[in-house]
N, C-alpha and C positions, 0 to 999 in steps of 0.2 A: 426440416426447417433449420436454416442457419441463423446465427445471431443478427446479422444485418437485415434479415427479412422482417424482423419486428419493426425496424425503422421504416422500411419500404412500405409496409402495410399502413402505417400511420400517414405516410406521405400520400398514399392513394386515397385514404378515407378522409383526411383532414388537411388538404394541400394548403389552405389559407391560414391555418393556425401558425402562431409563432413558435419556432423550434429552438432558436438560439437568440439571445439578447445580450449585446455587449455595448455599453454606452448608448449611443444613438443608433447603432446598427441592429436591425431586427431582421432575422432571416426566417422566412416562412418555411414550412415543410417542403413545399414545391421547390423553392429556390435552393434550400439545403440539398435536396435530392439532385438537382442539376449540378451543383458543385461537387458533391460526393461522386457522382457518376463520372464527371469530367476528370477528377483527380484519380479515380480508380482506373479509368482508361489510360491516363498518362502513365501510371505505374506499370500497367500491363505492356504499354508500348516500350518503356524503358527496360523491362525484364518480363517477357511473356511466360516465364516458368511458374506454374502454380506452386504455392507453398514456399517460395523464396522469401527471405526475411527482409523487413524494412524497419530500420531504427528511426525513432523520432525523438528529438531533443529540443524541448520547448516548454515555455510556461503555459499557464492556463489561458489560451487565446482561441479565437474563432478558428484560425487556420490550423491550430493543433487538433481541435475536435474534428474538423473536416478531414484532415490528413489521416487521423486514426480510423474514422468511419470508412475512408477510401481504402485503407489497407484491408479491412474486413471485406469490403465489396469486391476487391480485386482478387480475393482468394489467396492473400499472402499472410505472412506471420508477423505480427506486431512485436517489436522489441523496444519497450520503453526505455529511454535514456534520461534519467532524472538529472536535470541540469544543476541541481544542488550538489550532486556528487562531484568529487574532484576529477579532473580530466584523466588521471591515471587509472581510476576505477572504470570510467566509461570506455577508455581505450581497451581495457581488458575484456569488457563485455563485447565490444565491437570485434576484437580479434577472435573471441571465443565463439560468437554466433555467425560471423562472416556474412553480414547483410550485403545484399547486392545494391541496396538503395539506402541512403540516410537523408532524412529531412530534418533540418536544424535551423535555429535562429542564428543570425550573423554573429552574435556574441560568442557562440560556441564553435562555429566553423573554424575559427582561428586557433582554438585550443585543442581540438580533437585530432587524433591521428587517423585520417580517413583515406590514406594513400591506397589501401587495398579495396576500397569501396568503388563499385563500378559507376554509380551515379549519385551525385550529391546535389540536393535541392535546397535552396535558401528560402526561408520564410521571411515575410516582411518586405519592405520596399528598398532597403539599403543595397547599394551596389557591392557585390561580393566576388564577382567573376564566375559565379555559379548560376545555373538556371533558376529563375524565380518561380516559386510555387504558383503565384497568381498568373504568371504568363502561361504556365502549363494548363491552368484551369481555362483560361481564355482560348487557348489553342484547341482544346479537346471538348469545349462546351457543346452540348447536344449529343455527344457520344454516350454509349452505355457499355459497361465492362462486359467482357465475354464470360460465359459460364466457366467456372474453374474445375468442376468435376471432382472436388475433394469430398471425403467422407466425414461423417460427424465425429469419428474417433481421431481424425487428424488434428494437428496442432493449429490453434488460432493465435496464441501469444506465448512468448517466453519472457517471464517476469522473474527478476532476480531478488533473492531474499538474503544473500550473504554466501560466504564460502569458507574455505579453510586454507590457510597459508597462501592467501592471495588468489586462489582459484575461485572464480564466481560460480554460484550455484543457480542455474536457470530452471525455473519451474515451467514445464510444458503444459499449458492449459489448452485442452482440446475444445472443439466446437461444442461438444455435448455439455461440458462444464459451464460454458458461457450461457447456453440456452437454459440450463438448470438454474443458474444464478438469476437470470431474468425472471423466470417463473417464480422462483422462491421470493425474490424481492417484491414483485407485484402482489403476490398472495399475502406476504407477511405484513406489508404496510398499507395495502389497499390504494396504491397510487392510482390517480385518474387524470383526465385531461386538464383539470384545473390546477394541477400541481406546478409550482414554480420552484425549481431546484437551484439553490445557490452553490455555484462551483467554487468551494473554498479550499478543500484539500487538493493536492496535486492530481492532475489527470493521470500521471504515471503511477499513482498508487490507488487509494481508496475510491476516489471519484470515478475511476474507470468502471467500477462495478455498478454505478448508478446511471451512467450515460444512457445505455440502451433500455433499462426498465422505464425510465421517465419518457424516453422517446417512443417506447412501445405503446404507451397509453395516450399519446398526443400531448404530453406536457411540455413545459418550456424550461430550458437551462439558462440561468442568468450568470454571466461571467463578469465579476467585478473588475475594477481597474487594477487592483492588487489585492493581496491577502492580509493587509494590515488590519488589526482589530477594529480600528476606527472606521475603515472602509466597509468591513463586513457588517458592523453594527448599523451603519447608515443604510445598507442594502435591506437589512431586516426592517428598518423603519419605513422605507420609501418604496420598496420594490414588490411588496406583497408576497414575500418569500414564504412558502409553505413547508419546504423540506430542505434539509442539508445533511451532510455527513462531515464530521470533524473528529480528529483525535482529541482526547481529553485536554491536552495541553493548550490547544487553540481555544477551547471553550473557556478555560480558566483565564486566558489572556483577554477574551472579550469581556468577561465580568469585571476584571481588574480595570480595563479601559473605561468601562461605563462609570465605575465609581459610585454606583447607586445600589440600593437594596434590591430593586427589581425594575423591570421594564415590561411594557405591554405590547406584544406583537400579535395582534388579533388573527392574522392569517396563518401563523406558524402552527403546524400540526406534528411534524416529524423532525425532532432535533436528535439525530442519530449519532452516537459515538461508537468508536471501535478502535481496534489496534492495540489497546492497552486497557487494563481494568481501571475502574474509578472507585475510590474509597467511598463508603457510605456517607461520610460527612461532606464530601464534595458533591455527591448526588443530591443531598439535601440543599446545598447552596445553589446548584444549577437549577433545580426545580423552583426554588424560591425566586430566582432571578427571571428565568424564562417562562415559568408557569409549568403546568402538568403536561409537558410535551416531550420530555426526555425519553429516548429509546436507545437500545443497544443491540449489537450483533456480535456473534463470535464466529470466527472463521480463520482461515489461513490462506496464504497464496496457493498452497497445495490443495485447498478445498475452499474456494472463495464463497463469500456470503451466499446463502445463510446456512451455516451448520446449526446455529441456534440464534434466536432473537427474542427480545422482550419489548413489548409494546408499551405505550404510555399508560394504559389502564393497568398493566401489571405493576408498574412502578407506584401506583397508588397504595399498594400494600408494602409498607416499609420492610416487612420480613423478606421481601424478594430482592432487596437491594444488593445482596451479595451474590445474586445469581446472574447468569447471562441468558436466561430464558429457556424456551423450549425449542426443540429441533424444527427445522424448516420443513415445508411441505414435501419436497423431493429429496430429503436428507435421511440417510440411514446411519444413525449414530449409536454407539454402545460404549460400555466401559469394560476394559479387558485387563486381566492379570498378566504377570510376566510370562506365564506359561502358555498364553494364548486362549485362555478360557474366558467367556463372557461372564461378567459379574452381575449379581442381582441388585435391586434397588437399594440405595444407601451405602453401598460399599465403594471404597475409593480405589481407582485404578487408572490406567491410561485411557484417554479419550481416543476412540478410533472411529473412522468414517469410511463408508463405502458407497458405491453407486456412481451415477453420472457426474456428480459434482467433483469427483476426485481427479487429480492431475493424471497426465499420461506418463509422468516420470520426470527425472531431471535430465536436462540437455547434456548429452555425451557423458553421462554418469550412470551406466547400467547397474553397477554394484550398489551405489547409493540408492538408486531407485528400488532395487530388490530388497534393501534393508528397510525401506520406508513403507512400501506396499507389500503386505504379506497376506496371501490367500484372499486378495481383493480388499483387504482392510488397510486404509491409510493410518499409520501410526503418527499421531500429531505431536508426540513428545510432551503433551500437557496431561497432568493428572487431575481428576475430578470425580464427582459422583452425581447421580441423578436421583432426585427425591421421588416420593410416591405420586406427586402431581406432574412429574415429567420435567421439572426444572433442573437445569444443569448448573453445577457449582464448580468453579475452578479452584484447585488447591495449590498446586505448584507445578514445576516443569521438570521433566526428565532430561530434556536437552538443555544445554547451556545457552541461554539467550537473554539479553537485556533489552527490555522494551522501553525505549526512551522517546518521549514525544510522539508515540505512535509508530516509531520505526524500530525494526529488529536489528540489534547489534550482536554479532556472534563474537564472544570473547577471544576465540582463537585468531580471528582476523586482526584484532588489535594487538594481541600478544605477538603475533608473527612480525609485526612492524616494530613494536617496542624492542623486541629482542635483537633487532638488527642494529640498534644504537651501539656504538663501540664501548660505551660505559656500562651497558646493562648485561648482567649475568643471566637473570631470569625475571619474568614478570607474571602476574596473575591478574586478570581483568574480571570484574564482577559488577553487579548492579547494586545501588543503594537507594532505598526509598527516598523520593524527592517530591515536595509539594507541587513544584512546577512541571517537572518532566515525567512524573510517575516513577521512573527510576532514572538515576544519573549514573553515567559510566565512571567507575573508579578503577584505579590500578595500584597494585602493590608491587614494588620493584626492589630487587636485590641487585646492587651494583657489583661490578667486578672488583676484586681486591685491589686497592690502591687507586681506583678510578673515582671520578667525581662528575656529578651532573645535577642540575637543579630541576625542579618540577617544571618550570617554564621552558627549559631547554628540551625536555622530553615531550612536552605537549606540542611545542613548535616543530619537533621532529616528526610527530605522527600526523598532524593536521594536514599538511600538503598532500600526504599519501591517501588518507582516508576521509578527509572532510571533517567539519565541526561536529556532526552528529555522533560519529564513532570515536572521536578523540576524547580521552579521559578528561573529566572536569577536575578531578583531584588525583594527585599522585601521593601514595603513602610509601615511605622508604623503610626497608627492613634490613638489618644487618644480616639476618638469615630468615628466609621465608619459612613459616611453619610447614612441616612435612608429615606425611603419614609414615607408618612403619616400613612401607615399601619405598619410601623416598620421594613420593609424589607430593607436589605442593597441595596443601590442604586448604582449599578455599573456604570451607565452612568455618574453620578457625579464624581465618583472615577476616571474613565478613563479620563474624561475631565481635572480634576485637575492634574493627573499624566502627561498627554501630555503637559499641559501648563508648568508644572515644568521642564520637559525634554527640551522643546523648549527654555525656559529661560536659562537653563544651557548651551545649545548649543551656544546661542548668546553671552554669557558672555566670 
C-alpha cells in the first residue's frame, strides 16, 4: 500500500464528504480525487519517468495541496521548496536535486533560477508566460495516472534540514516511512471522519505529516486565508476546528493576540505542538488558555512523526510535562551509549530509532548516511532517557543545532556565511533560550585586526543569503574568541558568558 492509497480509499468510501475547505470553496473527496488524478496525469505527461523529482514552491493553498497529492499519485518524488527561504537557498536545492518539473506561485517564479528545469508550472491566475496549473487540470480532467511500479523502499520525498558550508542536506523519505507515519498518527491521536484540521504550519514542513492521516479517515482540512494569529484564532472560534499542529512559537503568538486568560473552543481536541520543546511554565499557560487539549510529538525529518507522542490525558499529570511521551505504535526506539550498547531504563544516552519510519539516507551523501544509520539504527543526535513507564525525556543534543520557532538552524551554515564577510576573522553561532522563539540564534564574532563592522552590517550581510530565521538576532563582539587548549573555539564558554551577561542585563 502506498501513502496516496489512504486518500483514494476515503474517496471511494466517502465521496461526498468535504476534504478541503478554503474560504467559500469546499472540495468533496470525489472532486478532490478528480483534480488529483488530472494533475498526476499532467505530471506524467510532462515527464513519464517514475521517480523523477517535482519541486513545489507555494503557500498553504488548495492548489498546493492538490499538487502535492498529485506528485504522490504520479509516482514522483516531492521536493518541498519553502517560499520563506531566500532564493539563493532554494536555488541550491533545485540545483542539487535536479527536478524535471517545478510548480510555483508567480511571486517566486521571477526570483528562482529555473533555467535547468524541463517544465515550469504556474499556480494561480496571473499571466506568467508559463503553463497554468488550472489549465493542466482542465486538459487532463477525467484521466487517471498510470501505475508507477515503484517499491515501498523507494523515495517519496526529499526534505531539507540544513547542510554545511552551503551544501543542502536532503533527507530521503521512502514510501514505507510515510505509510508508517500515517498509521502512527491515526493510532496515536484517534483521528476520525469528524476531525477538522486547521492548516496553520507550512505544508512544506510539519503540516505535510498530517495531510494524509486526516484524509485517511475521511476528515477535512481547513485552509485559512493566512497564518496570522488573529486569523487562526477566528478559525478556532467559527470553523469547528478539532485538530491542528503548530510550533510552540505560533501558539505563544495566538495567546498573546487573544489578550485574555482563556478561551473556550468546544470542538478542539488535539492541539499538537512539535519541532521544539516547550518549558513547563509555557505548558501551564497554554493549557490554561486552550483547555486540556495540549499534545506533543517528538520526531525528526529523518524519522517523521511519531517517534514518541504524548496525549492530552498524559498532560493531566504535571510530572509528565518535561517528557515527550511514549513511542509510537510502529516505532522501535532505544537509548544507546557511545560504544553502541543499548542502555537500560533511566540511563542517559543517544536516542536511536530503527524500522520502517527511518529515512533511506541523505540525497547524494552516502558517507553522511553511513554515519547516521549504523546497523539499522538511526542516530538522532539527541540525548535522553526512558523512565520505567516508557516516557521519553530529552536532555540535550550531540549535534549542533539551534531550534528556533520550530525550525532547525545548523550553526555551521550561518558561520560559513558570516566568515565570508571581509571584516570577520572567525565566528561562533549558538542558541540562547528565548521566551518567544524557544531559542534565538546568536553569534560571537572576532574581527580581523584593524577591521571594523557593526552588528547591523553583519546581520544585513547574512540575511539575504540565509533568510531571517537563520540570521543571528544578536551579534557579540570579542577581541579574541575563547579557545580550547587545541585552539578550537570553545562555544560552551561563550554561551556561559553570554547567558551571564544577558541575566545581568535583565536584573539591572
